[in-house]
Every structure is written in C-alpha cells, then in structure tokens.
C-alpha positions in Angstrom: 129.9 79.5 49.8 130.5 75.8 50.7 132.8 76.9 53.5 129.8 78.3 55.4 129.0 74.7 56.2 132.1 74.6 58.3 130.9 77.6 60.4 127.4 76.0 60.6 129.0 72.7 61.8 131.0 74.4 64.5 128.0 76.5 65.8 125.7 73.4 65.7 128.3 71.4 67.7 128.6 74.3 70.2 124.9 73.9 71.3 125.4 72.5 74.8 122.4 70.2 75.2 123.6 68.7 78.5 124.1 72.1 80.0 120.7 73.3 78.8 119.1 70.2 80.2 120.5 71.0 83.7 119.3 74.6 83.5 115.8 73.6 82.2 115.0 70.6 84.3 117.1 71.1 87.5 117.9 74.9 87.4 121.5 74.1 88.0 124.8 74.2 86.2 125.6 70.6 85.5 129.3 71.5 85.2 129.4 71.8 89.0 128.3 68.2 89.7 129.8 64.8 89.3 132.6 64.8 86.6 131.7 68.3 85.6 131.1 67.2 82.1 128.0 68.2 80.0 127.7 64.8 78.4 125.2 62.0 78.6 127.0 60.0 81.4 127.0 62.9 83.8 123.5 63.9 82.9 122.4 60.3 83.8 124.1 60.5 87.1 122.5 63.8 88.0 119.1 63.7 86.3 118.3 60.1 85.4 118.0 58.0 82.3 115.1 59.8 80.5 116.9 63.1 80.4 120.2 61.4 79.6 118.6 59.6 76.6 117.2 63.0 75.4 120.6 64.6 75.6 122.2 61.6 73.9 119.8 61.8 71.0 120.3 65.5 70.6 124.1 65.2 70.7 123.9 62.3 68.2 121.6 64.3 66.0 123.8 67.3 65.7 126.7 65.2 64.8 124.7 63.4 62.0 123.1 66.6 60.8 126.5 68.4 60.4 127.5 65.6 58.0 124.2 64.9 56.2 123.5 68.5 55.1 126.8 69.3 53.4 126.8 65.7 52.0 123.6 66.6 50.1 124.1 70.3 49.4 127.9 71.0 49.3 128.8 68.0 47.1 132.3 67.9 48.5 134.0 65.1 50.4 136.4 67.5 52.0 133.7 69.9 53.3 131.6 66.9 54.6 134.5 65.4 56.5 135.7 68.8 57.8 132.2 69.5 59.0 132.2 66.2 60.8 135.3 67.2 62.7 134.2 70.7 63.4 130.8 69.7 64.9 132.7 67.5 67.4 135.2 70.3 68.0 132.3 72.7 68.7 130.9 70.3 71.2 134.2 70.1 73.0 135.0 73.8 72.8 131.6 75.6 72.7 131.5 79.2 71.8 128.5 79.4 74.1 130.4 78.1 77.1 133.6 80.2 76.8 135.2 77.6 74.6 134.7 74.8 77.1 132.3 71.8 76.6 131.9 68.1 76.5 134.2 65.2 75.5 132.9 64.6 72.0 132.0 60.9 72.1 128.2 61.0 71.5 128.5 63.8 68.8 131.3 61.8 67.2 129.1 58.7 67.1 126.5 60.9 65.3 129.1 61.8 62.7 130.1 58.2 62.1 126.5 57.1 61.7 126.1 59.6 58.9 129.3 58.7 57.0 128.2 56.9 53.8 128.5 53.1 53.9 130.3 53.1 57.2 127.5 51.5 59.2 128.8 47.9 59.3 132.4 48.7 60.4 131.1 51.3 62.8 128.6 48.8 64.2 131.6 46.5 65.0 133.3 49.4 66.7 130.2 50.2 68.8 129.8 46.6 69.7 133.4 46.4 71.0 132.9 49.6 73.0 129.6 48.5 74.4 131.0 45.1 75.5 133.9 46.9 77.1 131.6 49.3 79.0 129.4 46.3 80.0 132.4 44.5 81.5 134.1 47.4 83.2 131.2 49.9 83.6 133.6 52.6 82.6 132.0 54.6 79.8 135.2 56.6 79.3 137.1 53.5 78.5 134.6 52.5 75.9 134.6 56.0 74.4 138.4 56.1 74.2 138.7 52.6 72.7 136.0 53.3 70.2 137.6 56.6 69.0 141.0 54.9 68.5 139.4 52.1 66.5 137.7 54.5 64.0 140.9 55.5 62.0 142.0 51.9 62.1 138.8 50.7 60.5 138.9 53.5 58.0 142.3 52.3 57.0 141.7 48.5 56.8 138.1 48.5 55.5 137.8 48.7 51.8 136.4 51.8 50.2 137.7 54.7 52.3 140.2 57.4 51.3 143.1 58.9 53.1 140.8 61.8 54.0 138.6 59.5 55.9 141.6 58.2 57.8 142.7 61.8 58.6 139.3 62.5 59.9 139.4 59.4 62.1 142.8 60.3 63.5 141.8 63.9 64.1 138.7 62.8 66.0 140.6 60.1 68.0 143.2 62.6 69.1 140.5 65.1 70.1 138.4 62.6 72.0 141.4 61.1 73.8 142.7 64.5 74.7 139.3 65.5 76.1 139.4 62.3 78.2 142.8 62.9 79.7 141.3 63.4 83.2 139.4 60.2 82.8 142.6 58.4 81.8 144.3 59.7 85.0 141.4 58.6 87.2 141.3 55.2 85.5 145.0 54.7 86.3 144.4 55.9 89.9 141.3 53.7 90.3 139.1 56.8 90.9 137.0 56.8 87.8 133.2 56.8 88.4 131.4 53.8 87.0 128.2 53.7 85.0 125.2 53.9 87.3 126.7 56.0 90.1 124.4 58.8 90.9 125.2 62.4 91.9 123.3 64.2 94.7 122.0 67.6 93.7 122.1 69.9 96.7 122.3 73.3 95.1 126.1 73.6 95.8 127.5 70.7 93.9 128.8 67.4 95.4 
C-alpha cells in the first residue's frame, strides 16, 4: 500500500503549473517562447513576476507535499525519499506533456525544504545559489550549483544516512541533465540572464 505514494508523487510532480499558467493567463503554450521551459524563470520572462511567483509557489508546494504526506502516513524513510525523487522526475518528464517538462529546480527545492532537519544546511545551499545568481544573473548556474551541493551537504552534515546521499546524487544528476542545454549556452555565452523579457506575439519569439 505504501508504494502508492510513489505513484502519487510522480503524478503530483507531473502537474505542469507553468504550462497551465500560460494557457490560462495568456492563452499560449509557454514551451514555444523564450527558453521553451515551463519553469519559473521562463514564466517571469513571458508573463511577469506575479505569475512567476504563483508558479514558483505551486512547484515548491508539490515538491514539499510529496515528501510531507508519506513522511506522516507511510512511516518509511525509503518511501519518503523515493517520493522526493519521483515528484521531481514527474516535473521533468510529465505524463501530461508526453513525458516532457521542466528542469526540476523549484520542485527539488520544495523537496529539500520538507526533508526533516535539513533546513539549516539547505539554507546555506540556497544562500550560495542566490549569491551566484545575483552576481551572474544566470538562474541556471545557481540551480546547477545548488543541486550539486545537496549530496555534498548530506554527506558532510551530521545526521543523514547513505539513503539521503543517494537521493541527493540522483536529484543532482537529474537536474544537471535537464540543464544540459543551459550549460551549452553558458559556455557559448548565449544563456539568457534573469530579467530578460520575451515578447508574446502569438507565434513565439
């Protein structure tokens, strides 16, 4: 019965809030604009900060919910951590978008915020990522760096098991893999910076 939480986590992660925001507020497919991503950064470029914050909170929320519910009802560390991975995997490979989706950073943050007693080390990771984004204005660089630091902190911070480290490594690999196009654009100097807007003209831009 506990394994139903894994299906729940994947389906919850698959809900594409950024895509739905584009359809509801602009009547467009956000995947045809900017970076083509359904995440917060592309939503901000296309629809502004208010809608972007809404999408961010929803993506954070589904990540946290996928961990909190099995934590309280499944009473299994393995199920809780596996649910944390699957909700991010669902966001990246949504069953509702033909197994395509976002890049997992915001949903992954939601997962980490819900991991018991991880708030201080994760706060340090977030601070490093935010400072990096503030200096470079590259959200992708902060997301990649933060994801890589998660398994490192699980390993060096006292109180976490090898299962936590495995979750961290799995999420880092997934997020970095989903950011491979961003990495290429960063190397080429073509990555869009935070604050760049996208014109919506009905055909993409």
